[in-house]
C-alpha positions in Angstrom: -7.9 22.1 -10.1 -6.8 21.5 -6.4 -5.1 24.8 -6.0 -8.5 26.6 -6.2 -10.3 24.4 -3.6 -10.8 25.5 0.1 -8.3 24.0 2.6 -9.0 20.4 3.4 -11.1 19.6 0.3 -10.1 17.2 -2.5 -10.8 16.8 -6.1 -11.1 13.0 -5.6 -14.5 11.4 -5.4 -15.5 11.1 -1.8 -16.1 7.3 -2.0 -12.6 6.9 -3.5 -11.1 9.0 -0.5 -12.8 6.5 2.0 -11.3 3.8 0.1 -7.7 5.2 0.1 -8.3 5.9 3.9 -9.3 2.3 4.5 -6.3 1.1 2.4 -3.8 3.5 4.1 -4.8 2.6 7.6 -5.5 -1.2 7.2 -3.0 -2.2 4.4 -1.6 -5.0 6.4 -5.0 -6.8 6.3 -6.1 -8.7 3.3 -8.7 -6.7 1.5 -10.6 -7.7 -1.4 -11.9 -5.1 -3.8 -15.3 -6.5 -3.0 -14.9 -5.9 0.9 -13.8 -2.3 0.2 -16.8 -1.8 -2.1 -19.3 -2.9 0.7 -17.7 -0.4 3.0 -17.9 2.5 0.7 -21.2 1.6 -0.9 -20.1 1.2 -4.6 -20.4 -1.8 -7.0 -17.2 -3.6 -7.9 -17.2 -2.5 -11.5 -17.8 1.2 -10.7 -15.1 1.1 -7.7 -12.5 -0.4 -10.0 -13.2 2.0 -12.9 -13.4 5.1 -10.8 -10.4 4.2 -8.6 -8.3 3.8 -11.8 -9.5 7.0 -13.1 -9.1 9.0 -10.0 -5.6 7.6 -8.9 -4.2 6.3 -12.1 -3.6 2.9 -10.7 -5.4 -0.3 -9.7 -6.6 -0.9 -6.1 -4.3 -3.9 -6.1 -1.3 -2.0 -7.2 -2.0 0.8 -4.9 -2.2 -1.5 -1.9 0.9 -3.3 -2.9 2.7 0.0 -3.1 1.5 0.8 0.4 2.9 -2.4 1.8 6.2 -2.1 0.0 6.8 1.4 1.1 6.1 0.5 4.7 8.3 -2.4 4.4 11.1 -0.4 3.0 10.9 2.2 5.8 10.7 -0.6 8.3 14.0 -2.1 6.9 15.7 1.2 7.0 14.5 2.7 10.2 14.0 -0.1 12.4 15.7 -3.1 13.9 12.7 -5.4 13.4 13.3 -8.8 11.9 12.3 -9.7 8.4 9.7 -12.0 10.0 8.3 -9.0 11.9 8.2 -6.9 9.0 6.6 -9.4 6.8 3.8 -9.7 9.5 3.4 -6.1 9.9 2.9 -5.5 6.2 0.3 -8.2 5.6 2.4 -11.2 4.5 1.8 -14.6 6.1 5.6 -15.5 6.2 9.0 -14.4 5.4 9.3 -16.4 2.0 6.2 -14.7 0.4 7.3 -11.2 1.7 10.9 -11.6 0.4 9.6 -12.8 -3.0 7.2 -9.9 -3.2 9.9 -7.4 -2.0 12.4 -8.6 -4.4 10.1 -8.5 -7.3 9.2 -4.9 -6.3 12.7 -3.5 -5.5 14.9 -5.9 -7.5 16.7 -7.1 -4.4 16.0 -9.2 -1.4 15.0 -7.2 1.8 18.2 -8.5 3.6 20.4 -7.0 0.9 18.3 -3.8 0.7 18.8 -3.4 4.5 22.6 -4.0 4.2 23.1 -1.6 1.3 21.3 1.3 3.1 23.0 0.7 6.3 26.4 0.5 4.8 25.9 4.0 3.4 25.2 5.5 6.8 
């Protein structure tokens, strides 16, 4: 479908595009689905259903992916501390960040960083 669209246009619903933009720019801030719905002018049920249909994932899982991908990049390409990375990716402390990271990538952030840096 998207191959036949003019440049700059998307097949996604414009409201979902706005939600994705908010989530991509502000992923470190805690957003409830309800607060995003208010900003894009949709009901909660319609937002959840349309988001899942359009993206193939839930808003919560999409936001988690954004946070974890940002954390992964920061671990690999920066010298920031785990505490700084936790804060930048929306976690209140190192413990919660490390627990979420380990659950997502199957290893703690410190181990992930050391594994990648040992390969360089």
